[in-house]
C-alpha positions as a printed Julia matrix, in Angstrom:
171×3 Matrix{Float64}:
  14.1   106.7   196.09
  13.85  105.2   192.91
  15.93  106.57  190.28
  14.63  106.31  186.89
  17.02  105.8   184.21
  16.47  107.93  181.3
  17.01  106.6   177.94
  18.08  108.94  175.27
  15.34  110.04  173.01
  14.98  108.04  169.87
  15.69  109.79  166.71
  12.96  109.97  164.27
  14.98  110.75  161.2
  14.81  108.56  158.16
  18.43  107.58  158.36
  19.04  105.8   161.5
  22.44  105.44  162.97
  23.1   102.32  164.91
  23.07  102.72  168.61
  26.12  101.85  170.62
  24.65   98.51  171.44
  24.08   97.86  167.75
  27.54   98.96  166.61
  30.07   96.18  166.09
  32.76   96.21  168.68
  36.1    97.41  167.38
  38.89   94.88  167.81
  41.99   96.07  169.57
  44.95   96.64  167.23
  47.06   93.52  166.65
  50.36   93.46  168.36
  53.24   92.99  165.92
  55.1    89.86  166.73
  58.77   90.13  167.51
  59.41   87.19  165.2
  58.46   89.18  162.11
  61.13   91.76  162.84
  63.81   89.08  163.19
  62.7    87.31  160.04
  63.04   90.56  158.1
  66.52   91.19  159.53
  67.52   87.59  158.72
  66.34   87.97  155.11
  68.43   91.14  154.7
  71.5    89.43  156.17
  71.11   86.43  153.85
  70.7    88.71  150.82
  73.78   90.68  151.87
  75.85   87.48  152.19
  74.65   86.26  148.77
  75.57   89.57  147.13
  79.03   89.59  148.75
  79.6    85.96  147.73
  78.56   86.77  144.15
  80.93   89.72  143.97
  83.74   87.61  145.41
  83.11   84.8   142.94
  83.02   87.26  140.04
  86.32   88.76  141.19
  87.97   85.34  141.48
  86.71   84.15  138.09
  87.75   87.39  136.42
  91.27   87.18  137.81
  91.66   83.43  137.25
  91.12   83.86  133.53
  93.92   86.36  133.23
  97.56   85.45  133.04
  99.04   86.63  136.3
 102.68   87.57  135.99
 105.26   85.35  137.65
 108.0    86.81  139.81
 111.13   87.51  137.81
 109.68   86.6   134.41
 110.48   89.19  131.73
 107.74   89.01  129.13
 110.02   90.22  126.32
 112.45   87.31  126.82
 112.35   83.54  126.65
 112.62   81.53  129.86
 114.18   78.2   130.72
 111.79   76.13  132.84
 113.49   73.38  134.88
 111.26   70.52  136.04
 111.7    67.98  138.83
 112.01   65.12  136.3
 115.13   66.7   134.76
 113.39   68.01  131.64
 114.05   71.61  130.58
 111.69   73.58  128.36
 112.35   76.96  126.74
 109.5    79.31  125.99
 107.3    82.1   127.27
 106.07   81.63  130.85
 102.86   82.89  132.41
 100.87   81.87  135.45
  97.65   80.14  134.5
  96.27   80.02  138.04
  97.6    79.63  141.58
  98.72   76.03  140.98
  99.6    75.95  137.29
 102.24   77.56  135.12
 101.6    78.01  131.42
 104.44   77.85  128.92
 103.94   78.64  125.23
 106.15   78.92  122.14
 107.96   75.87  123.52
 111.33   74.38  122.58
 113.37   71.64  124.19
 116.8    70.06  123.75
 117.27   66.6   122.28
 120.55   64.74  122.04
 120.92   62.58  118.95
 123.17   59.63  119.74
 125.25   58.23  116.88
 124.32   54.67  115.94
 127.9    53.45  116.27
 130.02   55.81  118.36
 133.67   55.98  117.32
 134.83   56.67  120.84
 133.31   55.88  124.22
 133.32   59.53  125.26
 131.8    60.76  122.03
 128.62   62.68  122.7
 125.73   63.01  120.33
 124.64   66.16  118.6
 122.33   68.46  120.59
 119.34   69.83  118.72
 116.72   72.35  119.68
 113.3    70.9   118.87
 110.1    72.94  118.48
 107.17   71.44  120.39
 104.39   70.42  118.03
 106.53   68.65  115.43
 106.34   65.33  117.28
 104.38   62.36  116.0
 101.41   63.01  118.29
 101.28   66.71  117.23
 100.74   68.54  120.52
  99.64   72.16  120.61
 102.29   74.74  121.42
 101.09   75.31  125.0
 101.74   73.32  128.11
 100.27   73.62  131.61
 102.53   72.36  134.38
 101.75   71.96  138.08
 103.9    74.28  140.2
 104.89   71.24  142.27
 106.77   69.92  139.22
 108.79   73.12  138.72
 112.22   73.55  140.3
 112.94   77.04  138.98
 112.98   79.23  135.88
 115.44   81.66  134.35
 115.25   84.42  131.78
 117.45   83.76  128.75
 119.85   86.39  127.45
 119.16   87.56  123.92
 122.58   86.34  122.8
 122.46   82.88  124.43
 122.85   79.84  122.19
 119.24   78.81  122.8
 117.9    82.31  122.04
 119.99   82.44  118.86
 118.73   78.98  117.82
 115.1    80.07  118.41
 115.66   83.19  116.27
 117.2    81.06  113.51
 114.28   78.61  113.66
 111.76   81.44  113.35
 113.53   82.85  110.27
 113.06   79.55  108.4
């Protein structure tokens, strides 16, 4: 027996809808690649690292510009700074950074030898000299590598050096 296939009746309306054969085939939805997810995660990680690095750099720069206090240094007193070359400076100490010590309001001792000593054991006169009065006119700040520092001490208010500094400042 022959079976006759029936075709659906054709519509006679003025607006015709496309038949299923005439409709464009819908494409299946695209599968999201796994690579896109990892790229997005990688971008977030890189941004996070950059932000943390920026905050860390800001923190370091902010704290490097400040004078960090040195252990044992009393800011209201003068200090004696003893260097590896035998030189001693008197002034106000502060830490400039991790490797450098700053000293300001600087004085040092100078021994004036007599031109013709009367005795062999005769010593010259010791003077306290203010840094900055030398021929080359340095500023009254010095930055010294910590490797060059042996130690420092706070001066008593009634020490000879402290008294000489007070007398110099009254002039």
